[in-house]
PAKOL-113136 format. One record per residue (C-alpha): x, y, z. Coordinates in steps of 0.5 Angstrom, whole numbers, padded with zeros to 4 digits, always signed. Layout:
BEGIN
XYZ
...
This chain:
BEGIN
+0000+0000+0000
+0003+0007-0002
+0002+0013+0003
-0001+0019+0000
-0002+0026+0005
-0007+0031+0003
-0007+0038+0005
-0013+0041+0006
-0014+0044+0012
-0020+0049+0012
-0026+0051+0012
-0031+0046+0012
-0034+0047+0005
-0027+0047+0002
-0026+0040+0005
-0033+0038+0002
-0031+0040-0005
-0025+0035-0004
-0029+0029-0004
-0031+0028-0011
-0023+0028-0013
-0022+0023-0008
-0027+0019-0011
-0024+0019-0017
-0017+0018-0014
-0020+0011-0011
-0023+0009-0018
-0016+0010-0022
-0011+0009-0016
-0014+0004-0011
-0007+0002-0008
-0006+0008-0005
-0008+0010+0002
-0010+0017+0004
-0008+0021+0010
-0011+0028+0011
-0008+0034+0014
-0014+0038+0017
-0015+0044+0022
-0017+0041+0028
-0024+0044+0028
-0026+0040+0022
-0022+0033+0024
-0029+0030+0023
-0030+0031+0016
-0024+0027+0012
-0026+0021+0015
-0033+0021+0012
-0030+0019+0006
-0028+0011+0005
-0021+0013+0002
-0019+0017+0008
-0015+0012+0013
-0013+0017+0017
-0014+0024+0019
-0008+0028+0022
-0010+0035+0026
-0007+0041+0025
-0008+0047+0030
-0006+0053+0026
-0012+0057+0028
-0011+0056+0035
-0003+0057+0035
-0003+0063+0031
-0006+0066+0037
-0001+0064+0042
+0006+0063+0038
+0010+0066+0044
+0007+0060+0048
+0012+0054+0050
+0006+0049+0049
+0005+0052+0042
+0012+0050+0040
+0011+0043+0043
+0005+0042+0039
+0008+0044+0033
+0014+0040+0034
+0010+0034+0035
+0006+0035+0029
+0013+0036+0025
+0015+0029+0028
+0008+0026+0026
+0009+0028+0019
+0016+0026+0018
+0015+0019+0021
+0012+0016+0014
+0015+0016+0008
+0010+0019+0003
+0009+0017-0004
+0006+0024-0005
+0004+0030-0001
-0001+0034-0005
-0003+0041-0003
-0010+0042-0005
-0011+0049-0001
-0005+0053-0004
-0004+0057+0001
+0002+0058+0006
-0001+0055+0012
-0002+0049+0008
+0005+0049+0004
+0009+0050+0010
+0007+0044+0014
+0007+0040+0007
+0015+0041+0007
+0015+0038+0014
+0013+0031+0011
+0017+0026+0008
+0016+0026+0001
+0015+0030-0005
+0011+0036-0005
+0006+0038-0011
+0001+0043-0012
-0002+0049-0016
+0003+0053-0020
+0003+0060-0018
-0002+0063-0023
-0007+0058-0021
-0008+0060-0013
-0009+0066-0009
-0002+0066-0005
+0003+0065-0011
+0008+0065-0006
+0006+0058-0004
+0008+0055-0010
+0015+0056-0009
+0015+0051-0004
+0013+0045-0009
+0017+0040-0012
+0012+0039-0018
+0007+0045-0020
+0000+0044-0024
-0004+0049-0028
-0011+0049-0027
-0016+0054-0029
-0019+0059-0023
-0025+0060-0027
-0027+0053-0026
-0031+0051-0020
-0028+0049-0013
-0030+0042-0014
-0027+0041-0021
-0021+0045-0019
-0019+0039-0014
-0021+0034-0019
-0016+0037-0024
-0011+0038-0019
-0011+0030-0017
-0012+0028-0024
-0005+0032-0026
-0002+0030-0020
-0003+0022-0020
-0004+0021-0028
-0011+0021-0030
-0016+0025-0033
-0023+0026-0029
-0029+0024-0033
-0036+0024-0031
-0040+0028-0026
-0037+0029-0019
-0039+0023-0014
-0038+0025-0007
-0038+0018-0004
-0039+0019+0003
-0043+0016+0009
-0048+0019+0013
-0049+0014+0019
-0055+0012+0023
-0061+0017+0024
-0060+0021+0031
-0065+0018+0037
-0067+0025+0038
-0070+0027+0032
-0078+0026+0031
-0081+0020+0028
-0083+0021+0020
-0080+0026+0015
-0077+0033+0017
-0074+0039+0014
-0067+0042+0016
-0066+0050+0016
-0059+0052+0015
-0060+0059+0017
-0053+0060+0020
-0047+0062+0016
-0040+0066+0016
-0042+0073+0014
-0048+0077+0015
-0048+0079+0008
-0050+0071+0007
-0056+0071+0011
-0063+0070+0009
-0068+0074+0013
-0071+0071+0019
-0078+0073+0016
-0076+0069+0010
-0075+0063+0014
-0081+0063+0018
-0085+0064+0012
-0082+0059+0009
-0083+0054+0014
-0090+0056+0015
-0091+0055+0008
-0088+0048+0008
-0092+0046+0014
-0099+0048+0011
-0097+0044+0005
-0095+0038+0010
-0097+0038+0017
-0093+0032+0019
-0087+0035+0016
-0083+0037+0022
-0078+0043+0022
-0071+0042+0025
-0067+0048+0026
-0059+0047+0028
-0054+0052+0030
-0047+0052+0032
-0044+0058+0035
-0048+0062+0041
-0050+0068+0036
-0053+0062+0032
-0057+0059+0037
-0060+0066+0039
-0062+0066+0032
-0065+0059+0032
-0069+0060+0038
-0072+0066+0035
-0074+0062+0029
-0076+0056+0033
-0081+0060+0037
-0084+0063+0031
-0085+0057+0028
-0090+0052+0031
-0087+0045+0033
-0080+0047+0030
-0075+0043+0033
-0069+0046+0036
-0063+0042+0035
-0058+0040+0040
-0051+0042+0040
-0048+0037+0035
-0041+0035+0032
-0040+0034+0025
-0041+0027+0024
-0048+0028+0028
-0049+0034+0023
-0048+0029+0017
-0053+0024+0020
-0058+0029+0021
-0058+0032+0014
-0057+0025+0011
-0064+0023+0013
-0067+0029+0012
-0073+0030+0007
-0071+0037+0005
-0065+0041+0007
-0066+0049+0005
-0059+0053+0007
-0055+0059+0006
-0048+0059+0003
-0045+0055+0009
-0041+0048+0010
-0047+0044+0012
-0051+0046+0006
-0045+0043+0002
-0045+0037+0006
-0052+0036+0005
-0051+0036-0003
-0045+0031-0002
-0051+0027+0002
-0055+0027-0004
-0062+0030-0001
-0067+0034-0004
-0063+0041-0003
-0064+0048-0005
-0058+0053-0003
-0059+0060-0002
-0054+0065-0005
-0054+0073-0003
-0047+0075-0003
-0043+0070-0007
-0043+0067-0014
-0046+0060-0014
-0043+0059-0021
-0036+0058-0017
-0038+0056-0010
-0045+0053-0011
-0047+0046-0010
-0047+0041-0015
-0054+0042-0019
-0057+0035-0020
-0064+0033-0020
-0064+0033-0013
-0060+0040-0011
-0061+0047-0014
-0058+0054-0013
-0062+0060-0013
-0060+0067-0012
-0053+0071-0013
-0049+0077-0010
-0053+0083-0008
-0060+0079-0009
-0065+0076-0004
-0069+0070-0007
-0076+0071-0005
-0080+0066-0001
-0084+0063-0007
-0078+0062-0011
-0075+0058-0006
-0081+0054-0005
-0082+0053-0012
-0075+0050-0013
-0076+0046-0007
-0082+0043-0010
-0078+0041-0016
-0072+0038-0013
-0077+0034-0008
-0081+0031-0014
-0075+0029-0017
């Protein structure tokens, strides 16, 4: 078995967008064993793909806030030792940033990545032993697929396949079908108005009184918003605090998911559930979900999609 180290440390959506490239790799190079270096807060994500045999956590987000502490440097030294202890057939930096290229140099193997014209931080390409040109006009998923194909010697073909597992249905969920409202995201400019979420949920309940509405959250601010939404939506279920594996189980068994531009929306896309992704501040052509008969994007930068338009799109993907 030949060992490969993948560098894709953050954020959640970026990690999820790498799964189809791993599915391609498993098809073309089944003899490889893939380890994945990921930010500690996202360490649950890589292992959802069956090709990943090991996740190695890195704590760069935490370390950069405590660079003058001895404990930080002990952790860095331990990571360097871990990365150097394995002889890697290839170390592939799919992130294309200094924060991924530098630990890539700590590993015991040739380091490959995008060429300087293909990434946001061209300086990172100077760390690589092998460099590949990939158009920045492609979607994030296709960029990953093209990079993997160039690095491992094959041509990606066909529609992207995420190839992941969702786990068993969570015990606290209500019996029957449920819809998940993914209202939280990293920037306020990506949010959909709370009044729109309430109107959407009420319309879904009017269509099907047996459909439960589940509202998850992550941070304290997200919990406050989730509580406001749950209070305004009769019978809504406020989800408990979940880790990413539990979130995958929640989404994977849903009858419908509606979400803004956030990592969990892309996770729902990867799990092939009926999905509408709402965009208000970014371009779905570059960062949107993979559109299929069961998944669709709506909106664009500077646009707030109407509730009726979202409902119509949801009816289409649920009927597929």
